[in-house]
C-alpha positions in Angstrom: 102.0 135.4 113.4 99.7 135.8 110.4 96.9 133.3 109.8 95.5 132.4 106.4 92.6 130.0 106.1 90.8 128.1 103.3 87.5 126.6 104.3 85.2 125.7 101.4 82.7 123.5 103.3 80.2 126.2 104.0 79.5 126.6 100.3 79.9 122.9 99.3 83.4 123.3 97.9 85.5 120.2 97.3 88.9 121.5 98.3 90.1 120.3 101.7 90.2 122.9 104.5 93.6 124.2 105.7 95.2 126.8 107.9 98.6 128.4 107.2 100.5 130.5 109.8 103.4 132.6 108.7 106.0 134.2 111.0 107.0 137.9 110.7 109.5 139.7 112.9 107.3 142.7 113.3 103.6 143.8 113.2 103.9 146.3 110.4 101.4 146.3 107.5 104.1 145.1 105.1 104.6 142.0 107.1 101.0 141.2 107.2 100.5 141.7 103.5 103.6 139.8 102.3 101.9 136.3 102.3 99.4 137.6 99.8 101.9 138.9 97.3 100.8 138.0 93.8 97.4 136.7 95.0 94.4 138.3 93.2 91.3 136.3 94.4 89.0 137.0 97.4 90.3 138.1 100.7 87.9 138.0 103.7 89.2 140.2 106.4 88.4 142.8 109.0 88.5 146.6 108.5 92.2 147.0 109.0 93.2 149.9 106.7 96.3 148.2 105.3 94.1 145.7 103.5 92.9 148.4 101.2 96.3 148.3 99.5 95.4 144.8 98.2 92.4 146.2 96.3 94.5 148.8 94.5 94.0 148.2 90.7 97.6 149.1 90.1 98.9 146.5 92.5 101.4 144.0 91.1 99.6 140.8 90.2 96.2 142.5 90.2 93.7 143.8 92.7 92.1 141.4 95.2 88.4 141.4 96.1 87.9 142.5 99.7 85.0 141.0 101.6 84.6 142.4 105.1 83.4 140.8 108.3 79.9 141.3 109.8 81.0 139.9 113.1 83.4 142.8 113.6 80.6 145.2 113.0 78.2 143.3 115.2 80.8 143.3 118.1 80.7 147.1 118.2 77.0 147.1 118.9 77.3 144.2 121.3 79.8 146.1 123.4 77.4 149.0 123.6 74.5 146.8 124.7 76.7 145.2 127.4 77.0 148.6 129.1 73.3 149.0 129.7 70.0 149.9 127.9 70.8 150.9 124.3 67.8 150.7 122.0 69.6 151.6 118.7 72.4 149.1 119.3 69.9 146.5 120.4 67.9 146.9 117.2 71.1 146.8 115.1 71.9 143.4 116.7 68.4 142.1 115.9 68.8 143.3 112.2 72.2 141.6 111.9 70.9 138.5 113.6 68.3 138.2 110.8 71.2 138.0 108.3 72.8 135.2 110.2 69.5 133.3 110.4 69.4 133.2 106.6 73.0 132.0 106.5 72.2 129.2 108.9 69.6 127.9 106.4 72.0 127.9 103.4 75.2 126.7 105.1 76.7 123.8 103.2 74.7 124.5 100.0 76.2 125.3 96.7 77.6 128.8 95.9 75.0 129.5 93.2 72.1 128.6 95.5 73.6 130.7 98.3 73.8 133.7 96.0 70.2 133.2 94.9 68.8 133.1 98.4 70.9 136.1 99.5 69.7 138.1 96.5 66.1 137.2 97.3 66.0 137.3 101.1 69.1 139.0 102.5 69.6 141.9 100.1 66.4 143.6 101.0 67.3 143.4 104.7 70.8 144.7 104.0 69.4 147.7 102.0 66.9 148.4 104.7 69.7 148.3 107.3 71.8 150.8 105.5 68.9 153.2 105.3 68.2 152.7 109.0 71.8 153.3 109.8 71.7 156.6 107.9 68.6 157.7 109.7 70.0 156.8 113.1 73.3 158.5 112.4 71.5 161.8 111.8 69.7 161.5 115.1 72.6 160.8 117.5 75.5 162.8 118.6 78.4 162.6 116.2 80.8 162.0 119.0 78.9 159.2 120.6 80.0 155.5 120.6 76.9 154.5 118.7 77.7 157.0 116.0 81.2 155.6 115.7 79.8 152.0 115.3 77.3 153.1 112.6 80.0 155.1 110.7 82.2 152.0 110.8 79.5 150.1 109.0 78.8 152.8 106.5 82.4 153.4 105.8 83.0 149.8 105.1 79.7 149.1 103.3 81.1 148.0 100.0 83.2 145.2 101.6 80.4 144.2 104.0 77.8 143.7 101.2 80.2 141.8 98.9 78.9 138.4 100.1 75.6 139.2 98.4 77.2 138.8 95.0 79.3 135.7 95.6 78.1 132.5 97.3 81.6 131.5 98.2 82.0 134.4 100.5 81.1 134.0 104.2 79.3 136.6 106.3 82.3 136.9 108.6 85.9 135.8 109.3 85.0 133.5 112.2 86.8 130.6 110.6 90.0 132.5 110.8 89.2 133.8 114.3 88.7 130.2 115.5 92.0 129.2 113.9 93.8 132.0 115.7 92.3 131.3 119.1 94.7 128.4 120.0 97.7 130.6 119.1 96.4 133.5 121.0 95.8 131.4 124.1 99.4 130.1 124.1 101.1 133.3 123.0 102.7 133.9 126.4 104.4 130.5 126.2 105.7 131.3 122.8 106.4 135.0 123.3 110.2 134.5 122.9 111.0 132.1 120.1 114.8 132.7 120.6 115.5 132.8 116.9 113.6 133.7 113.7 114.1 130.2 112.3 112.6 128.8 115.5 109.5 131.0 115.1 109.2 130.1 111.4 109.3 126.4 112.4 106.7 126.9 115.0 104.4 128.6 112.4 104.8 125.5 110.2 104.0 123.1 113.1 101.0 125.2 114.1 99.8 125.1 110.5 99.9 121.3 110.5 98.2 121.0 113.9 95.3 123.3 113.0 94.9 121.8 109.5 94.7 118.4 111.2 91.9 119.6 113.4 89.9 121.0 110.5 90.2 117.6 108.7 89.3 115.7 111.9 92.7 114.1 112.2 94.4 113.5 115.6 97.4 115.9 115.4 99.6 113.8 117.7 98.9 110.6 115.8 99.5 112.4 112.5 102.8 114.0 113.5 104.1 110.8 115.0 103.4 108.8 111.9 104.5 111.5 109.4 107.8 112.2 111.2 108.5 108.4 111.2 107.8 108.3 107.5 110.1 111.3 106.9 113.0 109.8 109.0 112.6 106.6 106.9 113.2 108.7 103.7 109.6 109.2 102.5 110.0 110.4 98.8 109.5 114.1 98.1 107.5 113.1 95.0 104.8 111.6 97.3 104.5 114.4 99.8 100.9 115.0 98.8 100.0 111.6 100.2 100.9 112.6 103.8 99.1 115.9 103.9 96.5 115.9 106.7 93.5 115.6 104.4 95.1 112.7 102.5 96.7 111.0 105.5 93.3 110.4 107.2 92.1 108.2 104.3 95.3 106.1 104.2 96.2 105.8 107.9 
């Protein structure tokens, strides 16, 4: 199951939020990238190597802009701190927390304003963090866990700092992570779909349910009403009127 999420509220966007799940019969890179075929905008993702194919300038449809996730980087240092005293990892967490503190102040503001604040306040912190990473990496054992965490950050630096240049980009992929959590919690119940068509239908249903949640719509009430409308031959030309974000205002 692949999750794609659009959530413009953090930067004051007017488009309604939505989640789309797509079913694939395997876990290969090609399956995960297929839903993005032809897309050439911004993709916020983790450091999975297959995503680099999307940024290839020779890619059909054009290259995407990859923005990577600070939460994935932060988690590496957090896991080290959980194991006991770890001064370098602890300081890394403090430095990353300072970036999140700025984001808290500008959440919901316009994209241009977010970029201005990031350039003035966040960029110096990010540049100092990179320098600090390089200094610490030279001090620790190259085979240590902390070295691996630092290298992950430095190796993905271009994608991590992309949010500084575009106020529409978030600091992390937590919106997608939250959308995936209900699916992950129920995956044992849905482990065997029985048929590819059944799995694809489940992906559609999950998309509607999670999109309802994002738009503060009761999924059960929504599905009961919409299914009734469809059984009673609701016209295809008016399908936009019963999307979760539109249904709320007309129910």
